[in-house]
VEXLUM-224398 format. One record per residue: residue in one letter; x, y, z of N, C-alpha, C, O in turn. Coordinates in steps of 0.02 Angstrom, whole numbers, plus 32768, in hexadecimal, padded with zeros to 4 digits. Layout:
BEGIN
AXYZXYZXYZXYZ...
This chain:
BEGIN
MC22B0E383987C2150DFC39A9C2030DD6397FC1E20DEC3951RC2150D8C3982C2040D593953C1C40D2F396CC1B00D2539A6LC1AE0D1F393BC1660CFB3948C1730CAE3936C1910C9A3904LC1530C83396EC15E0C4D396BC12F0C2D3927C1060C52390CAC1360BF33914C10E0BD638DDC0C30BCE38F4C0960BCA38CATC0B90BCB392DC0740BB23939C0500BFB3947C0120BFC3945DC0700C333953C0510C78395CC0250C943918C0350C8538DEEBFFA0CB33925BFD00CD038F1BFD00D1038F4BFC70D27392CLBFD70D3938C2BFD40D8438B8BF880D9738CBBF580D7A38B2PBF840DC438F5BF400DD23906BF090DE738D4BECE0DD638D9DBF260E1138A0BEFF0E1E3868BF060DFB3821BEF60E1337EAABF1E0DC3382DBF220D9937ECBEE70D8037D8BEBF0D6E3804PBED50D78378BBE980D573784BE9D0D13378BBECF0CF3377BRBE640CF837A5BE5E0CAB37AFBE510C8E3766BE340CAD373BPBE6C0C4C375EBE630C283722BE1C0C1F3711BDF30C17373ELBE090C2136D0BDC30C1036B9BDAF0BC336D3BDD70B9436D4QBD770BC236E5BD570B8036F4BD490B5B36B3BD480B79367EABD3E0B1B36B8BD370AE93677BCFB0B063652BCC90B133673GBCFE0B103613BCC60B1F35F1BCB80B6E35F9BC910B8435CEQBCCD0B973623BCC10BD83626BCCC0C0235E4BC9F0C2735CEABCFB0BFC35CBBD150C123585BCE40C0B3555BCD00C393532QBCD10BD23552BC9D0BB83519BC500BDA352EBC2B0BEF3501VBC420BDB355FBC010C053576BC060C4E3565BBD70C6C354ADBC470C6E3576BC490CB53567BC4B0CBF3521BC310CF3350DABC670C9734F4BC6D0CA034B7BC250C9E3493BC150CC53466ABBFE0C6D34ACBBB40C63349CBB900C9F34A3BB640CAA3479ABB9A0CCB34D6BB6D0D0334F6BB7B0D3A34CBBB9C0D6B34DDTBB5D0D333489BB770D71345CBB300D853438BB310DA43402GBAF30D723456BAB40D7D3433BAA00DCA3457BAB90DDF348BMBA720DE83433BA5C0E213457BA090E2D3440B9F20E1F3409IB9E60E4C3477B9AC0E63346BB9980EA63476B9A60EBE34ADSB97B0EC8344FB9770F153448B92E0F23342DB90B0EF73413GB91C0F5D3434B8E20F7C3431B8D20FCF3434B9010FF6343BTB8960FE3342FB88510213437B8431026345AB81410043446VB83C1050348FB80A105334B5B7E0109D349FB7FE10D334A2LB7A31099348EB77E10D03475B74710DE3495B73810AD34B6DB71E110E349EB6E3111B34B9B6A911063479B6BC10F03442IB6671110348BB6401110345DB633114F341AB608114E33EDKB65D11773426B66011A033F4B69D119F33C9B6AB11C9339EGB6C2116433DDB6FF115C33ACB739118533CDB76C118B33ABEB73911A03407B77311C6341CB7971195344AB77A11663466PB7E311A53453B80F11763475B801118434B5B7F311BE34C4VB802115034E7B7FA114F352FB84911493557B86511153568PB85F11893560B8A211763579B8A3116A35D1B872117B35F2LB8D3115135EAB8D8112D362DB8AB10FE3648B8A110F53684AB88C10DD3610B86010A13624B8821062363AB8AE104A3616SB8731049366DB89710143695B8840FD33667B84A0FBE365FVB8BE0FB8364BB8C10F723622B8DB0F40363EB9190F3D3643KB8B40F0C3658B8D10ED3367DB8CF0E973642B89D0E8C3620LB9100E71363CB90D0E3E3620B90E0DF83648B93A0DF23673LB8E30DC13640B8E30D943674B9000D4B3643B8E40D3E360DDB92E0D2A3659B94D0CF5363CB9240CB43659B9370C96368BQB8EB0CA13633B8BB0C703643B8E40C2C3653B8C50C003671LB91A0C223645B93E0BDF3651B95C0BDA368AB9610BA536A9TB9740C15369EB9960C2336EAB97D0C42370FB98E0C363749GB94B0C743706B9290C913737B9460CDD374CB92C0D053773TB9820CE53728B9A30D1D3734B9800D56370FB9530D4836E7DB9940D9C371AB9750DCC36F1B9B10E0C36EFB9E00E103716RB9A60E3236C4B9D90E7236BFB9990EA836B4B95F0E9D36A4SB9BC0EE336C4B9890F1E36B8B9B00F56369DB9E60F6236B7VB9980F7D366AB9B10FC2364DB9810FF2364DB9470FE5365CMB994102D363EB962105E362EB95F107D35E5B991108F35C7SB925108035CFB932109E357EB95410E03586B959110435B8NB96E10EA3543B98F1132353FB9641167352AB92811613534AB97C119B350EB94F11D63504B92A11CB34C6B8F811EE34B9DB94111973497B91711843459B8E711473468B8C91127343CGB8E2113C34AFB8BF10FB34BFB8DF10B834AEB8C2108334BCRB91B10BA3492B93B10773485B960105834C7B978107834F5FB960101534C1B9820FE334F3B99C0FB034D8B9850F9A34A3SB9C90F9934F4B9ED0F4B34D7BA080F233513BA130F433546FBA130EEC3512BA320EBB3537BA620E94350EBA510E6834E7ABA9B0EA53518BADB0E7C34EEBAF80E443509BAE40E363542ABB200E1F34F3BB430DE3350BBB1D0DAF352DBB2F0D943562LBAE00D9F3506BAA70D6C3518BAC00D2434FFBAD40D1834C6PBABC0CFA352FBAC80CB53506BA7A0C9F34EFBA460CBC34FEABA800C6834CABA3F0C4B34A7BA0F0C3F34EEBA220C303526GB9D80C4A34D8B9A40C3C3510B9630C543509B9540C6834D0RB9300C58353DB8F30C693537B8F00CA73569B9080CA435A2YB8CF0CE4354EB8D90D1F356CB88C0D46356DB8650D43353EQB8820D6935ABB8480D8735ACB8540DE335BAB87D0DFA35E2IB82B0E053595B8410E4E35A9B8030E5D35CEB7CC0E4335C6TB8150E9335FFB7DB0EB2362EB7F00EF93624B82B0F07362BIB7BD0F2B3613B7D30F6D360CB79E0F943636B7630F853638SB7BC0FCE365BB7890FF63684B7A6103A367FB7E21047367AAB77510623682B78310B23678B74310D036AFB71010B236BFPB757110A36C2B724112C36F7B6F3114036C2B7051156368BGB6A2113536D7B67C114A36B8B6601124367EB62A11313664LB69410E53669B68010C13630B67A107C364CB69410683680AB65210583621B63D1011362FB68C0FE93631B6BF10013618TB6890FB3364FB6C90F843656B6C00F563616B6880F403607YB6F70F4A35F5B6F80F1A35BFB7190ED635D0B74F0ED535EDVB6F60E9935BDB7210E6135C8B7200E3D3585B6EB0E2B356ASB75A0E35356CB7630E10352CB75E0DCE352CB7670DB13561PB74C0DA734EFB7440D6234EFB78E0D4034FAB7B70D6C3508AB7A30D0D34F9B7D90CE4350EB8070CF134BEB7EE0CEA3486IB83B0CFF34C8B8710D16348CB8990CDF348FB8B60CD434C4AB8A00CB53459B8C30C81345AB90B0C9C3425B90B0CA533E8LB93F0CA23453B9780CBE342DB9B00C893421B9C60C5B3444RB9C00CA033E6B9EF0C6033D0BA410C7433D5BA530CAF33D4ABA630C4B33DABAB10C6633E8BAC10C9833B5BAB70C8F3379GBADE0CD733D2BAF70D05339CBAC20D313381BAD10D5E3359EBA840D263394BA460D4C3363BA450D873383BA520D8933BFHBA360DC5335BBA1E0E033377B9D60E0D3365B9C20E1B332DYB9B40E063398B96C0E073395B94B0E4833A3B9540E5F33DCEB9290E693379B90A0EAA3375B8C20EA53390B89E0E82336CTB8A90EBC33C1B8630EB433D0B8310ED233A2B8440F053386PB7F20EBB3392B7BF0EE43374B7B40F1D33A1B7C30F1F33DCRB7930F543379B78E0F963391B7660F8C33CFB7350F6733CDIB7770FB0340DB75C0FB33448B73D0FF03458B762101F3468DB6FF0FF73458B6C81037346EB6BC102334B3B6AD0FE934C3LB6C4105534DEB6A910533529B662107B352FB65D10B9352CPB62E10523537B5EC10893538B5F410A0358AB616108735B7VB5C810D93589B5C310FD35C8B5A210CB35FCB56E10AC35EEAB5C510C6363CB59B109F366EB57010BB368AB57610F73695TB52E109036A2B4F9109D36B9B4F410A636FDB4FB1070371AAB4EA10D63724B4DB10E4376AB52210C43794B52210A437C9RB55D10D7376AB5A210C23783B5A810773798B5C9106237C7AB5831051376EB58710083776B5AD0FEE373AB5A410003700DB5DF0FBC3752B6060F9E3714B5D20F7536F0B5A60F54370BVB5DE0F7C36AFB5BA0F4A3675B5E60F27365BB6150F453640TB5E30EDA365BB60F0EB33633B5FC0EB035F1B5C30E9E35E1VB6250EC035CBB61A0EB93586B6440E893553B67F0E96354BTB62A0E593536B6510E2E350CB6480E2E34C4B6100E3434ADVB67A0E2834A0B6790E303454B6630DEF343FB67F0DBB3450SB6290DF23412B6120DB633ECB6350DA533B4B65B0DCF339DEB62E0D683396B6500D563354B6370D83331DB6590D9432EDVB5F50D943328B5DF0DC332E9B5F80DFC32E8B5FE0E1832B2EB6120E213331B62E0E60332CB6720E563319B68A0E8232F6IB6990E223329B6D60E22330DB6DC0E1532C4B70B0E2D32A4AB6AA0DEC32A5B6A40DEB3261B69E0E2A323EB6BE0E39320CTB66D0E55325FB65F0E99323FB6970EC3323EB6A50EE7320FEB6BC0EBF3277B6FC0EED3271B7240ED53244B7390F00321DQB7390E95323AB76E0E743209B75E0E8B31C9B78A0EA131A6VB7140E8831B1B7080E8D3171B70C0EE3316DB71E0EF73135HB7020F0B3193B6FD0F54318EB74C0F62317CB75E0F86314ELB7790F3F31A8B7C00F4B319DB7CF0F36314CB7F10F5B3128EB7B30EFB3136B7C40EE330EBB7B20F1330C4B7DC0F233099EB7770F3430C6B75D0F6330A6B7930FAA3095B78D0FD33068KB7C10FA630C3B7EE0FE130C2B8300FCB3096B85B0FF33082QB8300F8F308DB8690F6C3061B86B0F843011B83C0F792FEBRB8A00FA23001B8A40FAC2FBFB8E80FB22F9CB9100FDB2FB2AB8F50F8F2F6BB9350F872F48B94D0FBD2F2DB92F0FD02EFBFB9830FE22F42B9AE101F2F2BB97810552F44B977108A2F25GB94F104C2F75B92C10752F90B8ED10822F6AB8C510AB2F81VB8E010612F2CB8A210742F01B88010392EEDB84410442EE4LB8950FFB2EE2B86B0FC12EC2B8520F9E2F01B8760F942F31PB8130F8A2EFDB7F00F752F43B8130F1D2F47B81B0EF52F1ANB8210F182F89B83A0ED22F90B8020EB82FD3B8130EA2300AFB7CD0EC02FC1B79C0EB62FFBB79E0E6E3015B79C0E613051YB7A10E382FDCB79D0DFC2FE8B7D90DCF2FF2B7DD0D942FE0SB8040DF13010B8370DCC302EB8400DD63077B8400E0E3092SB84A0D973099B8490D9530DAB8880D8330F7B89C0D4930F1YB8AD0DB5311DB8F30DA13137B8EC0D873175B91D0D743196VB8AC0D84318AB8AA0D6C31D3B88E0D1631C9B8580D0331B5WB8C30CF031DEB8AD0CB231C2B86F0C8D31ECB8490C6831CCDB8660C97322EB8350C883253B7FC0CB43258B7DF0CB7328EAB7E50CDA3221B7C40D103228B7770CF13237B7680CB6322BAB74F0D1C3250B7160D033266B6E40D01322BB6E60D2B31FEPB6B70CD0322DB6890CCB31EEB6600D0331D9B64C0D293205MB64D0D103196B62F0D443190B5D70D333195B5BD0CFF3180TB5BA0D6131AEB56B0D5231B0B54D0D613167B5700D79313BAB5160D56315FB4FC0D5C3114B4F00DAC3106B4F50DC130CCRB4DF0DDA3140B4DE0E1F312AB5270E413115B52E0E7330F2LB55C0E173133B5980E363123B5B10E1930E1B5D90E3B30C0KB59E0DDC30CAB5A30DD0308CB58B0DEE3052B5AB0DF0301DLB54A0E0A305CB51E0E24302AB53A0E693025B5390E882FEFSB5560E853062B55D0ED2305DB5A00ED83047B5AC0F0F302ELB5D80EA9304BB6120EB13035B6110EA72FE1B6320EC92FBAAB5E50E722FCEB5D90E692F84B5BF0EAF2F65B5D30EC22F2ELB59A0ECB2F84B5790F0D2F6DB5B00F432F6DB5B80F682F3DRB5D40F462FA3B6080F7B2FA3B6470F6E2F6CB6670F9C2F53AB6510F342F61B6790F192F2BB6600F2F2EE2B6860F422EB6SB6190F292EDDB5FB0F2F2E97B5FA0F742E88B6010F862E4DIB5F10FA72EBFB5EA0FE82EA9B62C10182EB7B62810552EBBDB6680FF32EBCB69B10182ED0B6AD10442E8EB69D102D2E57PB6CB10792E91B6DC109F2E4EB71210832E24B721109A2DECTB732104E2E43B76610322E17B7430FFE2DE1B7580FFD2DA7VB7110FD92DF4B6EA0FB62DD2B6C80FDF2D90B6CC0FC82D57FB6AC10182D9CB69E10452D65B6CE10532D37B6C6104B2CFALB70D106E2D57B73C10732D30B75210452CFFB75E10542CC5GB75A0FFE2D20B7730FD12CF3B7420FC52CC0B7530FBB2C86SB7060FC52CD2B6C90FB42C97B6D80FEA2C5FB6CE0FDD2C23AB6EE10212C71B6EB105A2C40B72010402C16B71710322BDBVB75F103A2C38B7A310302C0DB7810FF42BE1B77A10002BA5GB76C0FB72BF7B7580F7E2BD0B7280F932B98B72C0F7C2B5FAB6FC0FBC2BAAB6D30FC42B76B6ED0FEC2B3EB6D80FE22B05GB722101F2B4CB74A10412B15B77410122AF1B77910152AB4AB78E0FEB2B12B7BA0FB32AEEB7930F972ABFB7A50F992A84GB7550F782AD0B71C0F502AA9B7110F722A71B7180F532A3CQB7000FB42A6FB6E70FD92A40B71E0FF12A07B711100229CEWB7600FED2A27B7970FF829F7B7A20FBC29CFB7B30FCA2996VB79E0F7929DCB7970F5629B2B75B0F2F29A6B75D0EF62991NB7260F4D29B3B6E50F3F2995B6CE0EFA29AFB6B00ED62988TB6D90EE529EAB6B70EA82A0AB6700EB52A12B65A0EEC2A21YB64E0E832A07B6030E7A2A05B5E60EB329D1B5C20EE029E7GB5F50EB02995B5E40EE02969B5A00EF9295FB5940F32294BQB5740ECE296EB5300EDB296FB5190F1C29A3B4E10F3529A6YB5520F2E29C9B5460F6029F7B5480FA429D3B5230FD429DFGB57B0FA029A6B5800FE22978B5B41005298FB5D70FEB29BBQB5C510432979B5EC10772992B5CF10AF29A8B59110B329A7GB5F410E229BEB5DE112329D1B5D111142A23B5E510E52A45VB5A411562A36B599114B2A85B567111B2A95B562110D2AD1RB54210FF2A6EB50C10CA2A7AB52F10882A7DB52210612AABGB558107B2A50B58610412A4BB5AB103D2A8EB5A8100C2AB2YB5D010772A9DB5F910732AD9B5CE10612B1AB5DB10332B40AB59F10872B20B566107C2B4DB55610312B63B559101B2B9CKB544100E2B22B52E0FC92B2EB56E0FA12B3EB5690F742B68RB5A70FAC2B22B5E70F862B3BB5F10F9A2B82B6050F6C2BA6FB5E60FD32B9DB5F90FE22BEBB5C60FC22C05B5DF0F9C2C2FGB5880FBA2C02B5530F9C2C23B5680F4D2C27B56B0F2D2C5CAB5740F352BEFB5850EEF2BF2B5C70EE32C2EB5C40EC32C62AB5F30F002C18B6390EEF2C3DB6220F002C96B6370EE12CC7YB5FA0F312C95B5E70F3C2CE0B5BD0F0B2CFEB5C60EF72D37GB58B0EF42CD3B55E0EC22CE6B5870E772CE9B56F0E492D09DB5B70E732CCFB5D70E2C2CD9B6030E2E2D17B6100DFB2D36AB61B0E6C2D2BB6420E7A2D6BB60F0E6E2D9FB6150E3E2DC6AB5D90E9B2DA4B5AB0EA52DD7B5920E532DE4B59D0E362E19DB5700E362DA9B5490DF82DB0B57D0DC62DD9B56E0DA82E0DGB5B10DC22DBFB5E10D942DDAB5EE0D9B2E2BB5EB0D6C2E52TB5FD0DE02E3CB60D0DEB2E7EB5C80DE02EAAB5C80DBC2EDDMB58D0E012E93B5550DEA2EB8B5480DA72EC5B5360D922EFCLB54F0D842E94B5300D3F2E94B56F0D102EB7B5610CEA2EE5GB5AA0D132EA2B5E00CEB2EB1B5F90CFF2F00B6080CD32F29KB5FC0D3E2F0EB60C0D5A2F4CB5DD0D6C2F81B5EE0D762FBCGB5910D6F2F64B55F0D842F9AB52C0D512F9BB5310D262FC7LB4FF0D4D2F75B4CE0D232F78B4D70CD82F82B4B90CB52FAALB50D0CC12F50B5120C772F5CB5340C602F9AB5260C2D2FB8PB5610C892FAAB58A0C7B2FEFB5600C723025B5680C44304DVB52C0CA23028B4EF0CA6305BB4CE0C5A3056B4C80C353087LB4B70C49300EB48D0C083014B4BB0BD3301DB49F0B9F3031FB4FC0BCE3015B5200B933019B5540B963058B57E0B6A3061HB54B0BCD3082B5610BCA30BFB5B30BD030B1B5D90BB030D6QB5CE0BF6307FB6140BF43077B6330C3C307BB6140C6F306BDB6750C393092B68E0C7A3099B6A90C903055B6CF0C683039PB69B0CCA3038B6B60CDA2FF4B6F60CF92FF2B70B0D0F2FBDRB71E0CFD302DB75D0D2C302DB7940CF43028B78B0CBB303BYB7D50D0D3009B80D0CE62FFEB8350CEE3035B84B0D263041FB8440CB73061B8680CB53093B8B50CB1308AB8CD0C7A307AYB8DE0CE43094B9200CDF307DB9450CAC30A6B9340CA430E0LB97B0C843089B99F0C5430A2B9D70C7830B9B9D80C8A30F4GBA000C823097BA340CA630A3BA750C7830C4BAA90C9530D4SBA6E0C3E30CABAA30C1030DABAA00BCD30B7BA710BC13091GBAD10BA130C3BAD70B6B3090BB0C0B693050BB310B97303FSBB060B313036BB2F0B422FF1BB0E0B682FBCBAD20B742FC1IBB320B7F2F87BB160B922F54BAE00B6F2F31BAAC0B892F1FKBAF10B2E2F29BAC60B062F08BA880AFC2F33BA540AFD2F12SBA820AF42F70BA4E0AE82F98BA210B2D2F96B9E40B282F9ARBA3A0B5D2F90BA110BA72F90B9FF0BB12F4EB9CE0BD42F41VBA250B932F1CB9FC0BA72EDCB9C60B7D2ECEB9980B932EACIB9C30B3E2EE7B9870B082EE3B9520B1E2F0CB9180B172EF8YB9610B3B2F4AB9340B552F75B9100B9D2F54B8D30BA72F55AB9360BC32F3EB91E0C032F17B8F30BEE2ED8B8BB0C042ECFAB90E0BC92EB5B8E30BC12E70B8AC0B962E80B87B0B9D2E5CSB8A90B6D2EACB8690B3E2EC1B83A0B6B2EE3B8070B4E2EF7SB83E0BA92EEEB8150BDC2F15B7D00BE02EE3B7990BF12EF7AB7DF0BD02EA8B79A0BDC2E82B7720B9E2E87B7380BA02E71FB7880B6A2EA0B7650B322EA2B7560B122EEEB72C0AE72EFCVB7830B332F1AB7890B1A2F63B77B0B582F93B7970B8D2F86CB7570B542FC4B74E0B8D2FEFB7450B81303CB7460B453047RB73E0BA1306AB72C0BA130AFB6E00B9B30AEB6C40BB4307ENB6BB0B7F30DCB6780B7A30E8B66C0BA43127B69E0BBC3141DB6400BAD313CB6390BD83179B6550BBA31BFB6640BDD31EFQB65A0B7A31BFB67A0B5531EFB6BC0B5131F2B6D60B343221GB6E30B7031BCB7270B6E31B5B7490B303190B7860B283190RB71D0B053172B7370AC6314CB73A0AD7310BB7150B0230F4RB76D0AB130E2B77A0AB43097B73F0A943072B7320A5A3083VB7200AAB304DB6E50A8E3027B6EC0AAD2FDAB70D0ADF2FCCPB6C80A882FAEB6BA0A972F6FB69B0ADC2F67B6690AE82F87NB6B40B0C2F3EB6A90B562F36B6690B562F14B6660B7D2EE5YB6320B332F22B5F00B3F2EFDB5E20B852EE9B5D30B912EAEAB5E50BB42F13B5D00BF62F17B5F50C1A2ED7B5D60C3D2EAFNB6330C0C2ED4B65C0C312E9EB64E0C0E2E5DB63D0C332E2FVB6520BC32E4DB64F0BA32E15B5FF0BB82DFCB5F60BD12DC5LB5CF0BAE2E23B5880BB72E09B57D0C0B2E08B54B0C252DEEGB5AA0C2A2E23B59C0C742E1EB5B20C882DD0B58E0C9F2DA3NB5EA0C7B2DD0B6030C802D86B5CF0C6E2D45B5B80C942D1BLB5C70C252D4DB5900C0A2D2BB55B0C382D1FB5540C542CE8AB5330C412D51B4F20C6D2D50B5050CB12D38B4DB0CCC2D14AB53E0CD22D46B54A0D122D26B5590D0F2CDFB5520D402CB9GB5710CCE2CCBB5760CC42C85B5380CC42C53B5340CD92C19GB5060CA42C7CB4BA0C962C62B49D0CD62C57B4840CE42C20IB4A00D012C8CB4830D442C9CB4950D6E2C57B46D0D8F2C35SB4DC0D662C4BB4F50D962C15B4D20D8F2BCEB4D40DBB2BA3NB4AE0D4C2BC6B48B0D502B8DB44A0D8A2B8AB4300DA12B58LB43E0D962BC0B4040DCE2BC0B4220E192B9EB3FC0E422B83YB4530E1E2BA2B4710E602B90B4A30E672B53B4B20E9D2B38YB4BB0E2A2B42B4F30E252B10B4C90E1F2ACDB4900E072ACCPB4E80E382A95B4CB0E302A55B4AA0DF62A3DB4CB0DC22A43SB46F0DEF2A22B4490DAD2A17B4750D8029E2B4690D4429DCHB4A70DA029BFB4D50D6B2990B5020D4329C1B5170D0B29B1DB5120D612A00B5480D3D2A2BB5220D1F2A60B54D0D082A85RB4ED0D142A77B4CE0CF92A9CB4CE0CAE2A95B4DC0C942A60GB4BB0C872AD0B4B40C3F2ACBB4E60C182B05B5020C332B35VB4E70BDC2AF4B5130BB22B2CB5500BC52B27B5700BCA2B5BGB56D0BD42AECB5B50BDC2AEAB5C90C212B12B5FD0C242B32LB59C0C562B0EB5AD0C9A2B2FB5AB0C882B7DB5D70C9D2BA2TB5780C5F2B95B5750C4E2BD4B5B60C242BF4B5CE0C2C2C2DFB5CC0BF82BC5B6030BCE2BE5B64C0BFB2BDBB6760BFD2C08TB6540C1D2B9DB6830C4D2B96B6910C6F2BC4B6CA0C6F2BDCNB6560C9A2BDFB65E0CC32C1BB6710C9D2C65B69B0CB42C8BWB64D0C662C71B6600C402CA2B6A90C332CA5B6CB0C3D2CD7GB6C00C1A2C69B70D0C022C6DB7390C432C79B76E0C402C97IB71E0C832C5EB7560CBE2C67B73E0CC82CAFB76F0CDC2CCFGB7170CC42CCDB7090CDA2D18B7330CB42D40B75A0CC82D6BTB7260C6D2D29B7440C382D5EB7970C332D5AB7B90C232D8BAB7B10C422D1AB7F40C4F2D11B80E0C862D37B8410C822D59GB7E80CBF2D30B7FC0CFB2D50B7FD0CF12D97B8290D0B2DB8DB7D30CCF2DB0B7CE0CC52E09B8150C9D2E11B83D0CB02E3BAB8230C6D2DEEB8610C412DF7B8A30C6B2DF8B8D10C632E20AB89E0C9B2DC3B8DE0CCF2DBBB8DB0D012DF3B90F0D172E0CQB8A70D122E05B8A30D432E3BB8BC0D1E2E82B8DC0D3E2EACGB8AD0CE12E8BB8C20CC32EC3B90B0CCA2ECDB9250CDD2F02LB92B0CB72E92B97F0CBE2E91B98D0D0A2E9BB9BD0D1A2EBDVB9640D3B2E7FB97E0D7C2E8EB9780D8F2ED9B9A20DB22EF5RB9440D772EF7B92D0D7A2F3FB96C0D692F6CB9840D8B2F99EB97E0D312F56B9A20D0B2F79B9F30D292F7ABA150D2D2FAEFBA070D382F42BA510D492F37BA600D8D2F29BA9B0DA12F2AIBA2C0DB82F1CBA320DF92F15BA0B0E342F35BA240E6B2F3ELB9D20E242F44B9AD0E5E2F59B9BD0E722F9EB9BB0EAE2FAERB9CC0E442FCAB9E20E553002BA210E87300EBA280EAA3041KBA4E0E832FD6BA820EB72FE3BA710EF92FD3BA910F2A2FE5VBA380EF92FACBA280F3E2F86B9E70F562FA4B9CF0F8A2F8ETB9CA0F352FD2B98D0F472FFBB98E0F7F3036B9B60F723063HB96E0FB5303BB96D0FD83077B9390FC13097B90C0FA33079GB9360FCC30DCB8FE0FC23108B9020F823128B8D70F733152IB9330F573118B9340F123141B9540F1A3184B98D0F323189PB92E0F0631BCB9490F0C31FAB9870EDC3209B9890EA231F6EB9B80EFC322CB9FA0EE8323BB9F70EA33246BA1D0E7D3226YB9C80E893277B9BE0E413294B9A00E13325BB99F0DD7326BAB98C0E1F322AB96A0E0231F5B9960DDF31C3B9970DF8318BKB9BC0DA331D0B9EE0D8E319EB9E20D443188BA0D0D1E3172GB99C0D353190B98D0CEA316DB9980CBB3196B9A10CC531D2KB9990C753176B99F0C4231ACB9D90C4131D3BA110C4831BBPB9C90C37321FBA010C393243BA370BFA323CBA6B0BFB325C
């Protein structure tokens, strides 16, 4: 049988409407997460609804045996998640601004037990988001060993509270690698007999170790903890990850002098500069009397500041490649 030119095959695909291919190509984002109960156990078969706030449409899935859920092929937009499970309170997320192609992992979701079978609406505050993000950063270690706590790979991370700044500074100051680094530095100093007034033997080594650890702890607690609280500045390095090599080098090296404040604006890094200066001044309390003075203060300040600039370059170009514990969705500036 011959078909006329005007006949259509009954199962033939229809031509794409104008712009449809572009829309489909842009729908590559993903939102995923894990549903847990208050004991930290996964909640399987929880009902998870994703509402597109721009179009009013929604999609639903069930969490798997590990409590995991995901929504794929999402275009850029604003979304909200509602999760419910028998006997547990209903969770409603804040608005999620999803960029084109972004893979967004929700902060940890713990469903409390419902009271008298009534649904309880639970919203996650900015403080809770910041707390969860900092807890994830505390798991970041280069080569699985060296702490990389102060690198944020989430460009629009929630601002740290004063408590988070102080607790992270303390956590970084007492990390075993800091003691190990001080021990190695003290051994090298004793080998070449720096600060000769300390002497040799166990006594001389202990003094050098105390001075090395004091320099590290003072700089961290002041420059990453106390002064960021005072000046309302964020002590973290925010990974850029995009742009030209030159722009990234300038951005990374300038991190010793420029930082974000708690409102997300770029400002002079008073906390870091003054923290290094104050730590250099404090070092006069425990270095040998022959070496004390303004020179020691500014020498230690210069070493600390130059080290911060170099560390910015390492964070931007090296650490992400060798750091364990970075969430898959955290890739720097979109």
